[in-house]
FIVO-503524 format. One line per 10 residues: number of its first residue (from 1); their letters; for each residue x, y, z of N, C-alpha, C. Coordinates in Angstrom, 3 decimals, m for minus. Layout:
N
NUM = a = X:Y:Z:X:Y:Z:X:Y:Z  ...
***
This chain:
227
1 = mknglvelht = 34.052:m15.275:3.756:33.029:m15.248:2.712:33.689:m15.232:1.333  33.010:m15.881:0.406:33.631:m16.060:m0.893:33.924:m14.746:m1.584  33.003:m13.811:m1.482:33.197:m12.572:m2.213:33.513:m11.398:m1.303  33.636:m11.652:0.023:34.006:m10.600:0.960:32.910:m9.603:1.242  31.655:m9.858:0.803:30.569:m8.921:1.061:30.117:m9.040:2.514  30.304:m7.970:3.262:29.831:m7.932:4.644:28.506:m7.186:4.721  28.332:m6.207:3.877:27.069:m5.476:3.785:26.806:m5.137:2.334  25.573:m4.774:2.048:25.168:m4.502:0.678:24.722:m3.053:0.555  25.324:m2.337:m0.369:24.939:m0.943:m0.622:23.891:m0.922:m1.741  22.779:m0.257:m1.490:21.697:m0.208:m2.467:21.169:1.216:m2.622
11 = qpwaaerewt = 20.472:1.425:m3.714:19.779:2.675:m3.978:18.348:2.347:m4.406  17.387:3.214:m4.090:16.018:2.962:m4.547:15.927:3.009:m6.070  15.165:2.107:m6.624:14.898:2.062:m8.059:13.387:1.946:m8.242  12.804:2.817:m9.066:11.349:2.880:m9.170:10.873:2.609:m10.596  9.739:1.925:m10.687:9.020:1.734:m11.946:7.612:2.268:m11.736  7.121:3.028:m12.705:5.843:3.728:m12.535:4.966:3.557:m13.768  3.655:3.352:m13.535:2.721:3.223:m14.660:1.388:3.873:m14.313  0.696:4.313:m15.347:m0.642:4.871:m15.180:m1.563:4.241:m16.216  m2.776:3.897:m15.792:m3.770:3.313:m16.684:m4.956:4.269:m16.803  m5.503:4.358:m17.984:m6.636:5.254:m18.229:m7.817:4.468:m18.794
21 = adgipvlhav = m8.997:5.017:m18.610:m10.220:4.467:m19.195:m10.981:5.620:m19.820  m11.211:5.516:m21.114:m11.901:6.588:m21.855:m11.178:7.917:m21.691  m9.843:7.837:m21.640:m9.030:9.033:m21.532:m8.902:9.594:m20.125  m9.484:8.933:m19.144:m9.440:9.403:m17.752:m8.474:8.519:m16.955  m7.510:9.104:m16.252:m6.623:8.289:m15.407:m7.431:7.623:m14.285  m7.312:6.297:m14.175:m8.071:5.570:m13.150:m7.170:4.837:m12.168  m5.915:4.583:m12.555:m5.006:3.839:m11.680:m3.583:4.320:m11.895  m2.917:4.619:m10.791:m1.514:5.024:m10.827:m0.749:4.118:m9.874  0.326:3.490:m10.356:1.090:2.538:m9.547:2.572:2.861:m9.602  3.224:2.741:m8.466:4.671:2.935:m8.363:5.261:1.789:m7.553
31 = atlprpepvq = 6.261:1.150:m8.096:6.993:0.102:m7.387:8.413:0.596:m7.144  8.753:0.833:m5.895:10.086:1.307:m5.525:10.788:0.219:m4.737  11.867:m0.306:m5.310:12.571:m1.434:m4.706:14.076:m1.176:m4.728  14.844:m1.931:m3.937:16.278:m1.674:m3.858:17.034:m2.204:m5.072  18.123:m1.500:m5.396:19.034:m1.971:m6.438:20.462:m1.863:m5.921  21.232:m2.969:m5.978:22.625:m2.905:m5.516:23.394:m1.829:m6.254  24.281:m1.166:m5.513:25.086:m0.098:m6.088:26.553:m0.321:m5.738  27.384:m0.707:m6.729:27.044:m0.957:m8.138:26.535:m2.390:m8.329  25.925:m2.640:m9.501:25.458:m3.984:m9.830:26.629:m4.740:m10.453  27.469:m5.293:m9.602:28.662:m6.011:m10.054:28.764:m7.324:m9.299
41 = ggicrridrf = 29.179:m8.373:m10.002:29.318:m9.677:m9.381:28.019:m10.453:m9.422  28.160:m11.783:m9.350:26.999:m12.646:m9.470:25.964:m12.438:m8.390  26.396:m12.185:m7.159:25.450:m12.035:m6.054:24.626:m10.770:m6.215  25.273:m9.657:m6.519:24.537:m8.402:m6.710:23.589:m8.497:m7.897  24.032:m9.152:m8.962:23.162:m9.301:m10.127:21.954:m10.175:m9.807  22.165:m11.222:m8.995:21.057:m12.088:m8.625:20.027:m11.335:m7.796  20.491:m10.553:m6.824:19.575:m9.778:m5.986:18.861:m8.714:m6.818  19.600:m8.061:m7.701:18.996:m7.055:m8.571:17.918:m7.674:m9.444  18.198:m8.830:m10.018:17.220:m9.503:m10.876:15.968:m9.887:m10.090  16.153:m10.325:m8.852:15.030:m10.725:m8.011:14.053:m9.560:m7.817
51 = yrlqsraylr = 14.572:m8.373:m7.487:13.680:m7.252:m7.215:13.166:m6.593:m8.490  13.900:m6.723:m9.575:13.349:m6.267:m10.856:12.128:m7.122:m11.238  12.254:m8.451:m11.033:11.146:m9.345:m11.335:9.966:m9.083:m10.401  10.250:m8.785:m9.144:9.179:m8.469:m8.210:8.444:m7.201:m8.636  9.185:m6.222:m9.113:8.573:m4.986:m9.585:7.650:m5.249:m10.770  8.129:m6.043:m11.718:7.309:m6.355:m12.891:6.069:m7.141:m12.499  6.237:m8.086:m11.572:5.094:m8.890:m11.129:4.046:m8.014:m10.455  4.489:m7.029:m9.688:3.536:m6.149:m9.017:2.768:m5.303:m10.033  3.462:m4.778:m11.025:2.771:m3.980:m12.045:1.819:m4.839:m12.872  2.182:m6.096:m13.119:1.251:m6.997:m13.809:0.002:m7.239:m12.966
61 = ycerflfpqa = 0.214:m7.417:m11.659:m0.919:m7.587:m10.745:m1.840:m6.360:m10.804  m1.238:m5.180:m10.816:m2.037:m3.954:m10.899:m2.850:m3.926:m12.182  m2.220:m4.311:m13.283:m2.914:m4.264:m14.575:m4.032:m5.296:m14.650  m3.789:m6.493:m14.157:m4.761:m7.573:m14.312:m5.913:m7.500:m13.315  m5.637:m7.030:m12.095:m6.655:m7.081:m11.052:m7.160:m5.698:m10.625  m6.249:m4.748:m10.450:m6.677:m3.440:m9.965:m7.258:m2.563:m11.073  m6.673:m2.634:m12.268:m7.141:m1.784:m13.355:m8.602:m2.048:m13.732  m9.029:m3.311:m13.900:m10.451:m3.529:m14.224:m11.374:m2.992:m13.133  m10.991:m3.118:m11.865:m11.823:m2.598:m10.780:m11.898:m1.069:m10.844  m10.722:m0.440:m11.035:m10.689:1.021:m11.093:m11.474:1.536:m12.303
71 = reecrsalaa = m11.398:0.832:m13.408:m12.132:1.239:m14.623:m13.637:1.195:m14.380  m14.098:0.125:m13.739:m15.532:0.007:m13.466:m15.989:1.055:m12.457  m15.165:1.339:m11.467:m15.512:2.374:m10.489:m15.649:3.736:m11.175  m14.744:4.002:m12.112:m14.798:5.266:m12.841:m16.070:5.365:m13.675  m16.395:4.315:m14.392:m17.576:4.348:m15.254:m18.854:4.442:m14.430  m18.879:3.765:m13.281:m20.055:3.851:m12.414:m20.210:5.259:m11.859  m19.077:5.883:m11.504:m19.134:7.254:m10.976:m19.620:8.226:m12.044  m19.124:8.060:m13.273:m19.554:8.945:m14.352:m21.055:8.778:m14.635  m21.510:7.525:m14.615:m22.922:7.276:m14.885:m23.823:7.885:m13.818  m23.296:7.964:m12.590:m24.079:8.511:m11.485:m23.765:9.984:m11.235
81 = sapftpteae = m22.935:10.586:m12.097:m22.493:11.976:m11.920:m21.896:12.200:m10.532  m21.158:11.197:m10.081:m20.527:11.245:m8.755:m19.037:11.516:m8.925  m18.391:12.065:m7.904:m16.943:12.295:m7.991:m16.180:10.984:m8.051  m15.039:11.022:m8.714:m14.198:9.827:m8.835:m12.758:10.181:m8.506  m12.131:9.345:m7.697:m10.718:9.517:m7.340:m9.934:8.326:m7.863  m8.898:8.541:m8.675:m8.106:7.417:m9.182:m7.491:6.602:m8.041  m7.356:5.322:m8.272:m6.749:4.429:m7.290:m5.229:4.613:m7.310  m4.643:4.692:m6.124:m3.195:4.769:m5.986:m2.678:3.440:m5.429  m1.677:2.878:m6.083:m1.063:1.628:m5.642:0.441:1.841:m5.524  1.005:1.308:m4.457:2.448:1.467:m4.275:3.063:0.235:m3.641
91 = ltyqvtyneg = 4.276:m0.037:m4.052:5.105:m1.086:m3.463:6.397:m0.423:m3.012  6.708:m0.519:m1.723:7.889:0.129:m1.162:8.701:m0.885:m0.371  9.844:m0.427:0.160:10.687:m1.336:0.936:11.361:m0.573:2.065  11.864:m1.339:3.044:12.617:m0.782:4.159:13.703:m1.780:4.552  14.969:m1.365:4.414:16.074:m2.213:4.865:16.137:m2.149:6.384  16.192:m3.320:7.029:16.132:m3.384:8.493:17.414:m3.908:9.121  18.270:m4.571:8.332:19.523:m5.107:8.875:20.522:m5.235:7.728  21.782:m4.843:7.995:22.777:m4.868:6.919:24.175:m4.923:7.517  24.543:m6.073:8.055:25.887:m6.249:8.599:26.188:m7.730:8.782  27.462:m8.044:8.938:27.866:m9.417:9.205:27.529:m10.398:8.105
101 = glwslytqsr = 27.394:m9.916:6.879:27.076:m10.813:5.773:25.607:m11.131:5.622  24.766:m10.446:6.389:23.319:m10.626:6.269:22.671:m9.310:5.882  21.748:m9.384:4.945:21.007:m8.209:4.483:19.535:m8.544:4.569  18.783:m7.763:5.355:17.380:m8.072:5.608:16.527:m6.839:5.352  15.319:m7.062:4.884:14.404:m5.968:4.565:12.985:m6.497:4.506  12.034:m5.581:4.458:10.677:m5.983:4.114:10.180:m5.090:2.991  9.327:m5.667:2.158:8.619:m4.913:1.132:7.154:m4.857:1.532  6.489:m3.797:1.124:5.114:m3.595:1.562:4.305:m2.946:0.452  3.139:m3.495:0.192:2.269:m2.957:m0.851:0.971:m2.463:m0.231  0.416:m1.455:m0.871:m0.862:m0.893:m0.428:m1.583:m0.350:m1.654
111 = eggapavrrg = m2.862:m0.679:m1.746:m3.670:m0.223:m2.874:m4.907:0.482:m2.360  m5.040:1.760:m2.685:m6.191:2.528:m2.252:m6.281:2.562:m0.733  m7.453:2.281:m0.206:m7.642:2.274:1.235:m7.506:0.905:1.858  m7.050:m0.075:1.092:m6.915:m1.441:1.617:m5.742:m1.524:2.591  m5.775:m2.472:3.535:m4.651:m2.643:4.467:m3.368:m3.013:3.731  m2.240:m2.671:4.333:m0.948:m2.978:3.742:m0.668:m4.483:3.808  0.082:m4.962:2.833:0.528:m6.357:2.785:2.050:m6.354:2.810  2.640:m7.135:3.705:4.084:m7.110:3.910:4.720:m8.438:3.528  5.983:m8.348:3.083:6.785:m9.531:2.766:8.183:m9.300:3.322  8.776:m10.309:3.939:10.114:m10.185:4.492:11.135:m10.982:3.698
121 = dtwdlatgyp = 12.342:m10.427:3.552:13.440:m11.116:2.862:14.712:m10.971:3.693  15.437:m12.059:3.855:16.757:m12.024:4.487:17.714:m12.785:3.589  18.802:m12.124:3.210:19.744:m12.669:2.245:21.097:m12.982:2.896  21.674:m14.092:2.484:23.040:m14.440:2.847:23.946:m13.869:1.753  24.752:m12.879:2.102:25.572:m12.217:1.090:26.773:m13.048:0.659  27.025:m14.161:1.336:28.096:m15.061:0.896:27.656:m15.909:m0.286  26.355:m16.212:m0.356:25.846:m17.075:m1.416:24.918:m16.347:m2.372  24.302:m15.254:m1.902:23.328:m14.561:m2.730:21.976:m15.237:m2.736  21.699:m16.035:m1.716:20.421:m16.725:m1.630:19.729:m16.376:m0.317  18.394:m16.492:m0.285:17.659:m16.187:0.950:18.032:m17.140:2.083
131 = valsaffpak = 17.875:m16.642:3.308:18.127:m17.423:4.509:16.782:m17.798:5.122  16.623:m19.077:5.459:15.395:m19.534:6.095:15.414:m19.207:7.583  14.246:m19.034:8.168:14.147:m18.747:9.596:14.778:m19.860:10.422  14.625:m21.098:9.994:15.173:m22.236:10.739:16.692:m22.214:10.802  17.351:m21.466:9.896:18.814:m21.435:9.877:19.407:m20.764:11.102  18.601:m20.030:11.867:19.104:m19.343:13.050:19.022:m20.208:14.305  18.696:m21.479:14.130:18.542:m22.384:15.262:19.309:m23.676:15.002  19.663:m24.382:16.049:20.369:m25.658:15.864:19.525:m26.640:15.061  20.192:m27.497:14.324:19.486:m28.503:13.525:18.635:m29.389:14.427  17.453:m29.731:13.937:16.517:m30.635:14.609:15.953:m30.080:15.917
141 = spwkrhllal = 16.143:m28.803:16.162:15.567:m28.217:17.373:14.107:m27.853:17.120  13.280:m27.815:18.149:11.857:m27.456:17.982:11.694:m25.944:17.859  12.320:m25.361:16.843:12.399:m23.909:16.731:11.026:m23.264:16.556  10.136:m23.907:15.791:8.815:m23.321:15.576:8.044:m23.244:16.887  8.014:m24.330:17.643:7.296:m24.344:18.911:7.866:m23.301:19.867  9.193:m23.185:19.870:9.831:m22.229:20.767:9.516:m20.786:20.360  9.544:m20.510:19.066:9.224:m19.167:18.590:7.792:m18.781:18.951  6.873:m19.699:18.763:5.479:m19.395:19.068:5.277:m19.149:20.561  6.020:m19.875:21.398:5.932:m19.644:22.840:6.476:m18.262:23.195  7.596:m17.872:22.592:8.151:m16.541:22.830:7.199:m15.452:22.334
151 = aagdlerret = 6.611:m15.686:21.162:5.688:m14.702:20.600:4.454:m14.544:21.488  3.927:m15.647:21.984:2.758:m15.579:22.855:3.067:m14.811:24.133  4.246:m15.062:24.705:4.634:m14.336:25.909:4.766:m12.843:25.670  5.345:m12.475:24.525:5.491:m11.058:24.199:4.133:m10.392:24.024  3.224:m11.051:23.328:1.898:m10.473:23.100:1.131:m10.323:24.419  1.241:m11.302:25.291:0.567:m11.217:26.587:1.059:m10.012:27.384  2.373:m9.813:27.408:2.942:m8.685:28.150:2.476:m7.355:27.566  2.444:m7.255:26.257:2.032:m6.006:25.631:0.546:m5.726:25.834  m0.274:m6.786:25.826:m1.694:m6.581:26.079:m1.924:m6.151:27.527  m1.202:m6.763:28.474:m1.328:m6.401:29.882:m0.926:m4.943:30.102
161 = agvirlredw = 0.098:m4.504:29.359:0.573:m3.126:29.501:m0.305:m2.127:28.740  m1.290:m2.616:28.016:m2.162:m1.727:27.269:m1.572:m1.231:25.965  m0.517:m1.872:25.479:0.141:m1.446:24.242:m0.612:m1.954:23.015  m1.241:m3.110:23.146:m1.917:m3.735:22.012:m3.232:m4.335:22.482  m4.217:m4.363:21.594:m5.473:m5.041:21.876:m5.566:m6.260:20.975  m5.790:m7.421:21.556:m5.766:m8.670:20.815:m7.169:m9.228:20.615  m7.323:m10.015:19.568:m8.572:m10.723:19.334:m8.753:m11.823:20.373  m9.983:m12.244:20.585:m10.227:m13.310:21.552:m9.563:m14.614:21.127  m9.478:m14.847:19.822:m8.897:m16.105:19.329:m7.451:m15.946:18.880  m6.732:m14.974:19.448:m5.385:m14.678:18.958:m4.426:m15.852:19.127
171 = rrqlrrkfnp = m4.588:m16.648:20.166:m3.681:m17.784:20.365:m3.820:m18.802:19.239  m5.047:m19.083:18.847:m5.251:m20.017:17.743:m4.729:m19.426:16.440  m4.988:m18.156:16.206:m4.510:m17.520:14.983:m2.989:m17.429:14.948  m2.368:m17.251:16.109:m0.911:m17.195:16.180:m0.299:m18.471:15.619  m0.926:m19.606:15.923:m0.428:m20.894:15.414:m0.851:m21.128:13.976  m2.141:m20.894:13.694:m2.672:m21.244:12.375:m2.112:m20.370:11.269  m1.884:m19.101:11.553:m1.429:m18.167:10.521:0.081:m17.963:10.526  0.795:m18.734:11.345:2.248:m18.594:11.354:2.817:m18.983:9.990  3.675:m18.126:9.456:4.330:m18.364:8.171:5.829:m18.165:8.365  6.646:m19.216:8.211:8.084:m19.077:8.452:8.778:m18.114:7.499
181 = nhfyltaegi = 8.096:m17.685:6.439:8.668:m16.696:5.529:8.374:m15.267:5.970  7.507:m15.107:6.946:7.119:m13.769:7.406:8.008:m13.321:8.560  9.236:m13.005:8.210:10.172:m12.503:9.213:11.215:m11.632:8.541  11.863:m10.789:9.352:13.048:m10.056:8.926:13.872:m9.761:10.173  15.094:m9.303:9.954:16.014:m9.044:11.060:16.099:m7.556:11.351  16.316:m7.245:12.611:16.662:m5.891:13.026:17.820:m5.999:14.001  18.367:m4.866:14.436:19.444:m4.888:15.420:18.957:m5.443:16.758  17.664:m5.307:17.034:17.117:m5.753:18.317:16.784:m7.232:18.328  16.469:m7.813:17.185:16.097:m9.217:17.157:15.398:m9.606:15.870  14.908:m10.842:15.848:14.118:m11.323:14.725:12.699:m10.803:14.872
191 = vlfypvytls = 12.150:m10.272:13.800:10.785:m9.738:13.820:9.869:m10.680:13.040  8.865:m11.201:13.728:7.799:m11.947:13.071:6.654:m10.984:12.778  5.978:m11.181:11.674:4.805:m10.351:11.391:3.681:m11.218:10.852  2.474:m10.733:11.054:1.267:m11.455:10.664:0.410:m10.545:9.794  m0.494:m11.127:9.009:m1.400:m10.295:8.212:m2.293:m9.425:9.102  m2.705:m8.325:8.563:m3.612:m7.417:9.266:m4.868:m8.172:9.717  m5.340:m7.857:10.923:m6.547:m8.406:11.541:m6.393:m9.852:12.008  m5.223:m10.452:11.843:m5.039:m11.829:12.280:m5.023:m11.943:13.799  m4.257:m11.073:14.449:m4.098:m11.133:15.900:m4.830:m10.006:16.617  m5.062:m8.913:15.923:m5.631:m7.722:16.542:m6.672:m7.113:15.614
201 = pssiiptivl = m7.692:m6.451:16.170:m8.666:m5.772:15.316:m8.112:m4.522:14.646  m6.909:m4.113:15.032:m6.291:m2.935:14.436:m5.888:m3.205:12.992  m5.882:m2.155:12.183:m5.469:m2.283:10.778:m3.962:m2.197:10.604  m3.220:m2.107:11.705:m1.752:m2.084:11.663:m1.228:m3.509:11.607  m0.191:m3.746:10.811:0.393:m5.083:10.710:0.972:m5.489:12.061  0.532:m6.624:12.642:1.075:m7.065:13.932:2.525:m7.544:13.786  3.415:m7.031:14.621:4.809:m7.452:14.614:5.216:m7.891:16.015  6.134:m8.854:16.078:6.630:m9.396:17.339:8.143:m9.459:17.252  8.840:m8.761:18.142:10.300:m8.748:18.158:10.792:m9.801:19.146  11.601:m10.735:18.663:12.179:m11.780:19.504:13.663:m11.488:19.658
211 = pygdsllrpg = 14.087:m11.013:20.830:15.482:m10.577:21.008:16.487:m11.703:20.805  17.672:m11.343:20.329:18.767:m12.293:20.193:19.249:m12.712:21.576  19.941:m13.864:21.603:20.520:m14.323:22.848:19.773:m15.494:23.439  18.638:m15.857:22.850:17.926:m17.024:23.333:18.763:m18.276:23.114  18.569:m19.268:23.935:19.404:m20.471:23.890:19.272:m21.237:22.582  18.149:m21.074:21.870:17.992:m21.813:20.632:18.604:m21.093:19.436  18.944:m19.830:19.566:19.598:m19.138:18.455:21.002:m19.665:18.302  21.346:m20.024:17.110:22.673:m20.572:16.860:23.712:m19.461:17.038  24.669:m19.598:17.949:25.554:m18.486:18.272:26.660:m18.243:17.260  26.979:m19.238:16.409:28.165:m19.063:15.587:27.913:m18.693:14.152
221 = ikkpsav = 26.860:m19.216:13.550:26.685:m19.109:12.106:25.767:m17.953:11.769  26.359:m16.873:11.278:25.634:m15.724:10.734:24.651:m15.136:11.722  24.833:m15.324:12.997:23.891:m14.747:13.959:24.144:m13.256:14.101  23.153:m12.409:13.837:23.354:m10.967:13.995:23.710:m10.638:15.438  24.566:m9.653:15.599:24.975:m9.253:16.947:23.938:m8.306:17.524  23.584:m8.510:18.781:22.641:m7.626:19.439:23.327:m6.322:19.792  22.547:m5.237:19.917:23.110:m3.947:20.266:22.515:m3.498:21.592
***
């Protein structure tokens, strides 16, 4: 590797804001994201800049979309002499893989009682750029079709075992809502995830672990080692 980075050391970095209406706090938001420690070299600076921008974008989203809603809820509650609870919004992260020159994590946002929204990132520490899901498979291979077949098999087994309850149309949603950016790495395998309620009536984000070692996983280039 050009810079010798095998793993990335990070520390949580938080940005926090509160919005008020008529002197009453109506919205409180915290964005906690990773920051390389130390921030040295082009790759670390690029990753740091990426998550700083994500933090700012999230706070802008809170100001433009959540704040007007929270303000109106507060004024409606005051007019009706009803209790009011300020909206809490948070953006957090979880590092899931950090070895062999690959750094993977997911970020997750939640506002009030709404379901969580997740985003996955996997970085190549040799270049400082994200890694696409297709990079873990041989060129020109039918990787998407194969992944969906593996995912369907995993979901069927879990439903049979009573671990998960699936929607009647889960097979169609599995294909239609598949997003190649919705993945991250763990020691056990590649994790695919779907939006809440896509595959299951549960409010928990559906995840599917696809173990390493499948014949379509490229064995030589940046393939995480199974444990």
